[in-house]
LUMMI-436251 format. One record per residue (C-alpha): residue in one letter; z, y, x. Coordinates in steps of 0.1 Angstrom, whole numbers, padded with zeros to 4 digits, always signed. Each point is the difference from the previous one (the first is absolute). Layout:
AZYX;...
This chain:
M+0786+0321+1234;V+0017+0016-0029;T-0004-0019-0034;E-0003+0016-0034;E+0033-0012-0008;E+0016+0018+0029;D-0018+0031-0010;V+0016+0000-0034;M+0033-0007+0013;F+0000+0032+0020;E-0017+0020-0027;K+0032-0005-0022;F+0020+0023+0023;G+0003+0033-0016;R-0004+0019+0033;F-0034-0017+0005;S-0014+0001-0033;A-0022+0031+0006;L-0017-0017+0029;P-0034-0017-0003;M-0002-0038+0007;E-0017+0006+0032;H+0033+0017+0014;L+0022-0025-0018;A-0017-0028+0018;R+0004+0017+0033;L+0037+0007-0006;E+0002-0038-0008;A-0015-0009+0034;I+0024+0023+0019;S+0031-0012-0019;R+0024-0028+0008;E+0022-0019-0025;I+0036-0004+0007;S+0026-0020-0019;V+0037+0015+0004;R+0031-0012-0013;K+0026+0018-0020;G+0020+0023+0024;S-0025+0000+0027;M-0007+0032+0018;L-0038+0009+0004;F+0010+0028+0024;S+0026+0023+0011;P+0001+0037+0013;G-0015+0001+0035;D-0020-0030-0005;R-0037+0004+0012;S-0023+0006-0028;Q-0024-0030-0009;G-0015+0014-0030;F+0008+0004-0037;Y+0008-0026-0028;A-0011-0011-0033;V+0023-0022-0022;S-0017-0027-0020;K+0032-0018-0011;G+0036+0010+0001;A+0016+0034+0010;V+0009+0020+0030;R+0026+0027+0005;L-0006+0029+0023;Y+0032+0018+0011;R+0017+0022+0027;V+0035+0000+0010;S+0020+0032+0000;P+0022+0011+0030;K+0028-0011-0021;G-0014-0035-0004;K-0011+0005-0037;E-0033-0017-0009;I-0026+0023-0017;T-0026-0017-0019;L-0034+0016+0004;E-0023-0022-0019;I+0000-0035-0015;A-0036-0014+0003;D-0006-0030-0025;A-0032-0021-0007;G-0031+0021+0001;S+0017+0028+0021;T-0007+0010+0036;F+0024+0016+0025;A+0004+0016+0035;E-0036+0015-0003;A+0013+0029+0022;S+0005-0024+0029;I-0037-0001+0005;F+0005+0035+0017;S+0032-0007+0018;E+0011-0020+0030;I+0031-0015-0015;Y+0015-0007-0034;H+0027+0025-0012;C+0020-0020-0026;Y+0010-0036-0007;A-0021-0024-0023;E+0019-0030-0015;A-0015-0025-0025;L+0021-0001-0031;S-0012-0034-0011;H-0024-0027+0015;S-0033+0021+0005;T-0035-0004+0010;I-0013+0031+0016;H-0032+0012+0019;L+0001+0019+0031;I-0030+0024+0004;G-0004+0002+0037;K+0002+0036+0014;A-0027+0000+0027;A-0025-0016-0024;F+0009+0023-0029;L-0005+0031+0023;E-0035-0013+0011;M-0009-0002-0039;I+0012+0037-0005;Q-0020+0012+0031;G-0029-0018-0006;D-0006+0005-0038;I+0002+0034-0014;L-0002-0013-0036;F+0031-0022+0006;A+0019+0029+0018;V-0007+0024-0028;T+0012-0025-0026;W+0032-0009+0019;I+0009+0038+0004;R-0004+0002-0038;I+0022-0031-0005;L+0028+0015+0022;S-0002+0035-0015;L+0008-0017-0035;E+0028-0018+0018;V+0014+0034+0011;I-0002+0013-0036;H+0019-0031-0012;H+0027+0004+0026;R+0005+0037-0008;Q+0002-0010-0038;R+0026-0024+0008;I+0020+0027+0023;E+0000+0023-0031;E+0013-0028-0023;L+0029-0009+0023;S+0009+0036+0004;L-0004+0013-0034;K+0003-0028-0025;S+0032-0017-0013;P+0006-0037+0009;R-0010-0007-0036;A-0032+0018+0004;R-0007-0017+0033;I+0004-0035-0013;V-0022+0007-0029;S-0027+0014+0022;Y+0001-0032+0023;L-0002-0023-0032;L-0031+0019-0011;L-0015-0002+0034;L+0005-0037+0001;A-0016-0003-0035;E-0028+0020+0013;M-0004-0020+0034;Q+0005-0035-0018;S-0019+0007-0030;C+0020-0023-0021;T+0032-0003-0020;P+0028-0009+0007;V-0002+0012+0035;T+0017-0016+0030;L+0022+0016+0026;P-0014-0008+0034;V+0035-0003+0016;H+0036-0001-0009;R+0013+0029-0022;K+0022+0010+0030;S-0029+0006+0021;I-0017+0019-0028;A+0031+0023-0004;T-0002+0009+0036;L-0037+0008-0001;L+0007+0023-0028;G+0029+0018+0018;M+0029-0011-0021;T+0030-0025+0004;H-0006-0034-0016;E+0029+0006-0024;T-0018+0031-0011;F-0032-0021-0005;Y+0018-0026-0019;R+0020+0025-0024;T-0032+0019-0006;A-0022-0030-0008;R+0026-0013-0024;E+0000+0033-0018;L-0040-0003-0003;E+0006-0035-0014;L+0027+0010-0025;E-0023+0029-0012;G-0028-0027-0008;L-0024+0014+0025;V-0003-0030+0022;R+0014-0036+0004;F+0010-0015+0034;D-0003-0037+0006;G+0008-0007+0036;Q-0030+0016+0020;R-0022+0004-0029;I+0002+0031-0022;E-0016+0005-0035;I-0009+0035-0008;I+0009+0003-0038;N-0006+0038-0008;R-0025+0013+0024;P-0005+0034-0017;L+0035+0008+0002;L+0003-0011+0036;E-0028+0023+0009;E+0017+0029-0017;L+0032-0005+0023;V-0020+0007+0031;D-0021+0031-0013;
């Protein structure tokens, strides 16, 4: 039986926030909690799809390896995020998923999730809407990576973190080098640009914590 506390836990995931409590309870019922250590691989290309994942603690990096052996970061899923949703409609996984820290994740079983979609039209429509919004988000990210300068990309990411975390200072979910890769730049470029923002009095870095000092000016940089 799903308890009220568990319902609240799943409700904290941004991807599930639009779902009614009934659906949240059913998702809890078909999920399985998994604890993974830093560096552990959850899956690799070609592994049979078991379902998709929700991160309640820690962070997971999704990446591919180019023919020349270069790792290409696709996504960093931190606490409150989900990943590998497309695997529900695939026989296998198509990338690597590596735990960046000791993490607690939930596997939402593929077969049971498909039964929810097929048996509940309201849930199916809601899930389509959620995925549609995700497509829009990814298109915006592609635009940022292709059109914006490294400076604007970093600022956009910091403002996004502030919105997601609803607090200040914000906390980077993973090491800055991984963030640099996610934003499509070298870690040297990330560090140099971040230092420039700090010297200009716009932000203040303290390890993984970042204080946004002048938000209006930051927002002007991404317009």
